[in-house]
C-alpha positions as a Markdown table, in Angstrom:
| # | Residue | x | y | z |
|---|---|---|---|---|
| 1 | Met | -9.9 | 11.5 | -18.3 |
| 2 | Arg | -8.6 | 7.9 | -17.9 |
| 3 | Glu | -6.7 | 8.2 | -21.2 |
| 4 | Thr | -5.1 | 11.5 | -20.0 |
| 5 | Val | -4.0 | 9.9 | -16.7 |
| 6 | Ser | -2.6 | 6.9 | -18.5 |
| 7 | Glu | -0.6 | 9.1 | -20.9 |
| 8 | Arg | 0.8 | 11.2 | -18.1 |
| 9 | Leu | 1.5 | 8.5 | -15.6 |
| 10 | Pro | 4.8 | 7.3 | -17.1 |
| 11 | Ala | 6.2 | 10.9 | -16.9 |
| 12 | Ile | 4.9 | 11.3 | -13.4 |
| 13 | Leu | 6.5 | 8.1 | -12.3 |
| 14 | Gly | 9.7 | 8.8 | -14.2 |
| 15 | Ala | 10.1 | 11.9 | -12.1 |
| 16 | Thr | 9.9 | 9.9 | -8.9 |
| 17 | Val | 12.8 | 7.6 | -9.7 |
| 18 | Pro | 15.6 | 10.1 | -8.9 |
| 19 | Phe | 13.8 | 11.0 | -5.6 |
| 20 | Val | 13.6 | 7.3 | -4.6 |
| 21 | Glu | 17.2 | 6.5 | -5.7 |
| 22 | Ala | 18.5 | 9.4 | -3.6 |
| 23 | Arg | 17.2 | 7.5 | -0.5 |
| 24 | Arg | 19.0 | 4.2 | -1.3 |
| 25 | Lys | 21.7 | 3.4 | 1.2 |
| 26 | Lys | 25.1 | 1.7 | 0.7 |
| 27 | Thr | 23.7 | -1.2 | 2.7 |
| 28 | Gly | 21.1 | -1.7 | -0.1 |
| 29 | Gly | 18.0 | -0.6 | 1.7 |
| 30 | Phe | 16.1 | 2.7 | 1.5 |
| 31 | Gly | 15.7 | 5.4 | 4.2 |
| 32 | Gly | 13.0 | 8.0 | 4.7 |
| 33 | Thr | 15.5 | 10.8 | 3.8 |
| 34 | Pro | 19.0 | 10.8 | 2.3 |
| 35 | Gly | 20.4 | 11.2 | 5.9 |
| 36 | Leu | 18.4 | 8.5 | 7.6 |
| 37 | Pro | 19.3 | 4.8 | 7.8 |
| 38 | Ala | 17.3 | 2.2 | 5.9 |
| 39 | Thr | 14.1 | 0.7 | 7.2 |
| 40 | Ile | 11.9 | -2.2 | 6.1 |
| 41 | Glu | 8.9 | 0.1 | 5.5 |
| 42 | Asp | 10.8 | 2.7 | 3.5 |
| 43 | Thr | 12.4 | -0.1 | 1.4 |
| 44 | Tyr | 9.0 | -1.6 | 0.8 |
| 45 | His | 7.6 | 1.7 | -0.4 |
| 46 | Ala | 10.7 | 2.5 | -2.5 |
| 47 | Leu | 10.7 | -0.8 | -4.3 |
| 48 | His | 7.0 | -0.6 | -5.1 |
| 49 | Val | 7.4 | 2.9 | -6.6 |
| 50 | Leu | 10.4 | 1.7 | -8.7 |
| 51 | Ala | 8.6 | -1.4 | -9.9 |
| 52 | Leu | 5.5 | 0.6 | -10.9 |
| 53 | Ala | 7.8 | 3.1 | -12.7 |
| 54 | Gln | 9.5 | 0.3 | -14.6 |
| 55 | Met | 6.1 | -1.3 | -15.5 |
| 56 | Thr | 4.7 | 1.9 | -17.0 |
| 57 | Ser | 7.9 | 3.0 | -18.8 |
| 58 | Gly | 7.4 | 0.5 | -21.6 |
| 59 | Arg | 10.9 | -1.0 | -20.9 |
| 60 | Pro | 10.7 | -4.7 | -20.1 |
| 61 | Gly | 12.5 | -6.2 | -17.2 |
| 62 | Ala | 12.8 | -5.5 | -13.5 |
| 63 | Pro | 14.1 | -2.2 | -12.1 |
| 64 | Val | 17.9 | -2.1 | -12.0 |
| 65 | Cys | 18.0 | -1.8 | -8.2 |
| 66 | Leu | 16.2 | -5.2 | -7.8 |
| 67 | Ala | 19.3 | -6.9 | -9.1 |
| 68 | Asp | 21.4 | -5.1 | -6.6 |
| 69 | Glu | 23.2 | -7.6 | -4.4 |
| 70 | Asn | 23.5 | -5.0 | -1.6 |
| 71 | Leu | 19.6 | -4.9 | -1.5 |
| 72 | Arg | 19.3 | -8.6 | -1.3 |
| 73 | Ser | 22.0 | -8.8 | 1.4 |
| 74 | Tyr | 20.2 | -6.1 | 3.4 |
| 75 | Leu | 16.8 | -7.9 | 3.2 |
| 76 | Ala | 18.4 | -11.3 | 3.9 |
| 77 | Gly | 20.1 | -9.9 | 7.0 |
| 78 | Val | 16.8 | -8.4 | 8.3 |
| 79 | Arg | 15.1 | -11.7 | 7.8 |
| 80 | Gln | 17.5 | -13.4 | 10.2 |
| 81 | Ser | 15.5 | -11.8 | 13.0 |
| 82 | Val | 11.8 | -12.2 | 13.2 |
| 83 | Pro | 10.2 | -8.7 | 12.7 |
| 84 | Ala | 7.7 | -7.5 | 15.3 |
| 85 | Gly | 4.2 | -7.4 | 14.1 |
| 86 | Ala | 2.2 | -8.4 | 11.0 |
| 87 | Arg | 2.6 | -5.1 | 9.2 |
| 88 | Thr | 6.4 | -5.2 | 9.3 |
| 89 | Thr | 6.5 | -8.9 | 8.4 |
| 90 | Tyr | 4.2 | -8.2 | 5.4 |
| 91 | His | 6.5 | -5.3 | 4.2 |
| 92 | Leu | 9.6 | -7.5 | 4.5 |
| 93 | Leu | 8.1 | -10.4 | 2.7 |
| 94 | Gln | 6.8 | -8.3 | -0.2 |
| 95 | Ala | 10.1 | -6.4 | -0.5 |
| 96 | Ser | 11.9 | -9.7 | -0.5 |
| 97 | Arg | 9.7 | -11.1 | -3.2 |
| 98 | Leu | 10.3 | -8.0 | -5.4 |
| 99 | Ala | 14.0 | -8.4 | -4.9 |
| 100 | Gly | 13.8 | -12.0 | -6.1 |
| 101 | Leu | 14.7 | -13.6 | -2.7 |
| 102 | Glu | 13.3 | -17.1 | -2.0 |
| 103 | Phe | 11.7 | -18.0 | 1.3 |
| 104 | Ser | 10.2 | -21.1 | 2.8 |
| 105 | Pro | 6.4 | -21.0 | 2.8 |
| 106 | Ser | 6.3 | -23.4 | 5.8 |
| 107 | Ala | 8.5 | -21.1 | 7.8 |
| 108 | Ile | 6.4 | -18.1 | 6.9 |
| 109 | Glu | 3.2 | -20.0 | 7.8 |
| 110 | Arg | 4.7 | -20.9 | 11.2 |
| 111 | Ala | 5.7 | -17.3 | 11.8 |
| 112 | Val | 2.2 | -16.0 | 10.8 |
| 113 | Phe | 0.4 | -18.2 | 13.2 |
| 114 | Thr | 2.7 | -17.1 | 16.1 |
| 115 | Leu | 2.3 | -13.4 | 15.4 |
| 116 | Pro | 0.7 | -11.4 | 18.3 |
| 117 | Arg | -2.8 | -10.7 | 17.2 |
| 118 | Ala | -5.4 | -9.1 | 19.5 |
| 119 | Ala | -9.0 | -9.8 | 18.7 |
| 120 | Asn | -9.7 | -6.1 | 18.1 |
| 121 | Ala | -6.4 | -5.2 | 16.4 |
| 122 | Leu | -7.7 | -4.5 | 12.8 |
| 123 | Asp | -4.3 | -3.6 | 11.5 |
| 124 | Asp | -2.8 | -6.9 | 12.7 |
| 125 | Trp | -5.6 | -9.0 | 11.2 |
| 126 | Tyr | -5.4 | -7.1 | 7.9 |
| 127 | Tyr | -1.7 | -7.6 | 7.4 |
| 128 | Thr | -1.9 | -11.2 | 8.6 |
| 129 | Val | -4.6 | -12.0 | 6.0 |
| 130 | Arg | -2.6 | -10.2 | 3.3 |
| 131 | Ile | 0.4 | -12.5 | 4.0 |
| 132 | Leu | -1.8 | -15.5 | 3.8 |
| 133 | Thr | -3.6 | -14.5 | 0.6 |
| 134 | Glu | -1.0 | -12.6 | -1.4 |
| 135 | Ile | 2.2 | -14.4 | -0.4 |
| 136 | Leu | 1.2 | -17.9 | 0.7 |
| 137 | His | -2.0 | -18.1 | -1.4 |
| 138 | His | -3.9 | -19.7 | 1.5 |
| 139 | Asp | -7.5 | -19.5 | 2.3 |
| 140 | Pro | -7.5 | -17.1 | 5.3 |
| 141 | Arg | -10.6 | -18.7 | 6.7 |
| 142 | Leu | -8.2 | -21.2 | 8.2 |
| 143 | Leu | -7.6 | -18.5 | 10.8 |
| 144 | Leu | -11.2 | -18.8 | 11.9 |
| 145 | Ala | -11.1 | -22.5 | 12.6 |
| 146 | Gly | -12.4 | -22.9 | 16.2 |
| 147 | Arg | -12.1 | -19.2 | 16.9 |
| 148 | Gly | -15.2 | -17.6 | 15.6 |
| 149 | Met | -15.3 | -14.3 | 13.8 |
| 150 | Pro | -12.7 | -11.8 | 15.1 |
| 151 | Ala | -14.1 | -8.8 | 16.9 |
| 152 | Val | -12.7 | -6.5 | 14.2 |
| 153 | Met | -15.5 | -7.5 | 11.8 |
| 154 | Thr | -18.2 | -6.3 | 14.2 |
| 155 | Met | -16.6 | -3.0 | 15.0 |
| 156 | Pro | -17.8 | 0.2 | 13.3 |
| 157 | Trp | -15.2 | 1.8 | 11.1 |
| 158 | Arg | -14.1 | 5.3 | 11.9 |
| 159 | Thr | -11.8 | 6.3 | 9.0 |
| 160 | Val | -11.4 | 5.3 | 5.3 |
| 161 | Asp | -8.3 | 3.2 | 6.0 |
| 162 | Glu | -10.3 | 1.2 | 8.6 |
| 163 | Ala | -13.2 | 0.8 | 6.2 |
| 164 | Trp | -10.8 | -0.4 | 3.5 |
| 165 | Met | -9.2 | -2.9 | 5.8 |
| 166 | Gln | -12.6 | -4.3 | 6.9 |
| 167 | Leu | -13.7 | -4.5 | 3.2 |
| 168 | Tyr | -10.5 | -6.5 | 2.4 |
| 169 | Leu | -11.0 | -8.8 | 5.3 |
| 170 | Ala | -14.7 | -9.3 | 4.5 |
| 171 | Gln | -13.9 | -10.3 | 0.9 |
| 172 | Ala | -11.1 | -12.6 | 1.9 |
| 173 | Trp | -13.2 | -14.3 | 4.6 |
| 174 | Gln | -16.4 | -14.2 | 2.5 |
| 175 | Val | -18.2 | -12.6 | 5.4 |
| 176 | Pro | -22.0 | -12.6 | 4.8 |
| 177 | His | -23.8 | -9.3 | 4.5 |
| 178 | Trp | -20.7 | -7.4 | 3.4 |
| 179 | Pro | -20.3 | -4.8 | 2.1 |
| 180 | Pro | -23.0 | -3.0 | 4.2 |
| 181 | Ala | -25.4 | -0.8 | 2.4 |
| 182 | Gly | -24.0 | 2.7 | 1.8 |
| 183 | Leu | -20.3 | 1.8 | 2.0 |
| 184 | Ala | -19.5 | 2.8 | -1.5 |
| 185 | Ala | -21.5 | 6.1 | -1.1 |
| 186 | Trp | -19.6 | 6.7 | 2.1 |
| 187 | Phe | -16.2 | 6.4 | 0.3 |
| 188 | Gln | -17.5 | 8.7 | -2.4 |
| 189 | Ala | -18.7 | 11.2 | 0.1 |
| 190 | Ser | -15.2 | 11.3 | 1.6 |
| 191 | Gln | -14.0 | 13.2 | -1.5 |
| 192 | Asn | -13.7 | 16.9 | -0.9 |
| 193 | Gly | -14.1 | 19.9 | -3.1 |
| 194 | Asp | -10.3 | 20.0 | -3.8 |
| 195 | Gly | -10.6 | 16.5 | -5.3 |
| 196 | Gly | -8.8 | 14.7 | -2.5 |
| 197 | Phe | -10.2 | 12.4 | 0.1 |
| 198 | Gly | -10.4 | 12.9 | 3.8 |
| 199 | Phe | -10.2 | 10.5 | 6.7 |
| 200 | Leu | -14.0 | 10.5 | 6.6 |
| 201 | Pro | -16.6 | 12.8 | 4.9 |
| 202 | Gly | -15.9 | 16.4 | 5.7 |
| 203 | Ser | -12.3 | 16.0 | 6.9 |
| 204 | Thr | -9.0 | 17.3 | 5.3 |
| 205 | Ser | -7.7 | 15.7 | 2.1 |
| 206 | Phe | -4.5 | 13.6 | 2.2 |
| 207 | Val | -2.9 | 11.5 | -0.4 |
| 208 | Glu | -3.0 | 8.2 | 1.6 |
| 209 | Asn | -6.7 | 8.6 | 2.0 |
| 210 | Cys | -7.0 | 9.0 | -1.8 |
| 211 | His | -5.2 | 5.6 | -2.2 |
| 212 | Tyr | -7.5 | 3.9 | 0.4 |
| 213 | Cys | -10.7 | 5.3 | -1.1 |
| 214 | Leu | -9.8 | 4.6 | -4.7 |
| 215 | Arg | -8.8 | 1.1 | -3.9 |
| 216 | Ala | -12.0 | 0.4 | -2.0 |
| 217 | Leu | -14.1 | 1.9 | -4.8 |
| 218 | Ala | -12.3 | -0.1 | -7.4 |
| 219 | Thr | -12.9 | -3.3 | -5.3 |
| 220 | Leu | -16.6 | -2.3 | -5.1 |
| 221 | Gly | -16.8 | -1.6 | -8.8 |
| 222 | Val | -17.7 | 2.0 | -8.3 |
| 223 | Gln | -16.2 | 5.2 | -9.7 |
| 224 | Pro | -15.2 | 8.2 | -7.5 |
| 225 | Ala | -17.7 | 11.0 | -7.7 |
| 226 | Glu | -15.1 | 13.4 | -9.3 |
| 227 | Pro | -12.3 | 11.4 | -10.9 |
| 228 | Asp | -10.8 | 14.5 | -12.7 |
| 229 | Lys | -10.6 | 16.4 | -9.5 |
| 230 | Ala | -9.1 | 13.3 | -7.8 |
| 231 | Tyr | -6.3 | 13.3 | -10.4 |
| 232 | Gln | -5.7 | 17.0 | -10.0 |
| 233 | Phe | -5.3 | 16.7 | -6.2 |
| 234 | Ile | -3.0 | 13.7 | -6.3 |
| 235 | Ala | -0.8 | 15.0 | -9.1 |
| 236 | Gly | -0.6 | 18.3 | -7.3 |
| 237 | Cys | 1.0 | 16.5 | -4.3 |
| 238 | Gln | 4.1 | 15.8 | -6.4 |
| 239 | Thr | 6.9 | 18.1 | -5.5 |
| 240 | Ala | 9.6 | 19.7 | -7.6 |
| 241 | Val | 12.0 | 16.9 | -6.5 |
| 242 | Gly | 9.7 | 14.2 | -7.8 |
| 243 | Gly | 8.4 | 12.7 | -4.5 |
| 244 | Phe | 4.9 | 13.2 | -3.2 |
| 245 | Gly | 3.8 | 15.0 | -0.1 |
| 246 | Arg | 0.7 | 14.0 | 1.9 |
| 247 | Ser | -1.0 | 17.2 | 0.5 |
| 248 | Tyr | -0.2 | 20.4 | -1.3 |
| 249 | Arg | 3.0 | 22.1 | -0.1 |
| 250 | Ala | 3.8 | 19.2 | 2.2 |
| 251 | Ala | 7.3 | 17.7 | 2.3 |
| 252 | Pro | 7.8 | 14.5 | 0.2 |
| 253 | Phe | 8.4 | 11.1 | 1.7 |
| 254 | Leu | 8.6 | 7.6 | 0.4 |
| 255 | Asp | 5.3 | 6.4 | 1.9 |
| 256 | Ala | 3.4 | 9.4 | 0.5 |
| 257 | Thr | 5.0 | 8.9 | -2.9 |
| 258 | Trp | 3.9 | 5.2 | -3.0 |
| 259 | His | 0.3 | 6.2 | -2.0 |
| 260 | Gly | 0.3 | 8.9 | -4.7 |
| 261 | Val | 1.5 | 6.8 | -7.6 |
| 262 | Ala | -0.6 | 3.8 | -6.6 |
| 263 | Ala | -3.7 | 6.1 | -6.4 |
| 264 | Leu | -2.9 | 7.5 | -9.9 |
| 265 | Ala | -2.5 | 4.0 | -11.2 |
| 266 | Leu | -6.0 | 3.1 | -9.9 |
| 267 | Leu | -7.4 | 6.1 | -11.9 |
| 268 | Cys | -6.1 | 4.5 | -15.0 |
| 269 | Gln | -8.1 | 1.3 | -14.6 |
């Protein structure tokens, strides 16, 4: 099954490129539809899809769009104002890195430690730690100095995206007694008969849940219960125009397309 996915992935990704390129704006960024203005989040998803497509195509070098001066100008302009929240900041920094823009680690560090971060805001903590580990290459346990464990690590997860975020934080922070017993089986049980994964066991399949579950299972070193069916569901979310919808017959968007191709790439590992 893995070999089949690996063989098909370049063609699947190649079909996404025209869909993504159609959403590039004259300003250099990408928008959710051809008629909407560019956003940081859409640009982040678009660039990651294009980078993955280039990587699997067998052609060396960065995607053509990453050398686009309009893209760099757009990102540089957005960076002049501090984004609101850890998630947007992470998306902007990762998009900037893909576009080859340099940034000051000390300035990013200062911005990270001044981001609003509630003790129980799992999303905020997750993206803050991703900035620290993936961009600054810092030990995120510095955040804990004199603060104690954030409340997010004692909260029960409700959905697969929350469980994935807690797993990521627990590994980055080296939290003892993580993962809890049964976590891998819970992710596996979130796979439905159609091959996709729900928000939790027994709920409707969506492509973003496939991405979260497959990434968590890969982190835990465990295979999905039905990898062939997972491939069939995810590949079936690709539409005739190349982009992915959240589920069968759903309209395609850049975020769903990134979740779809990233999930397929995980099945190749």
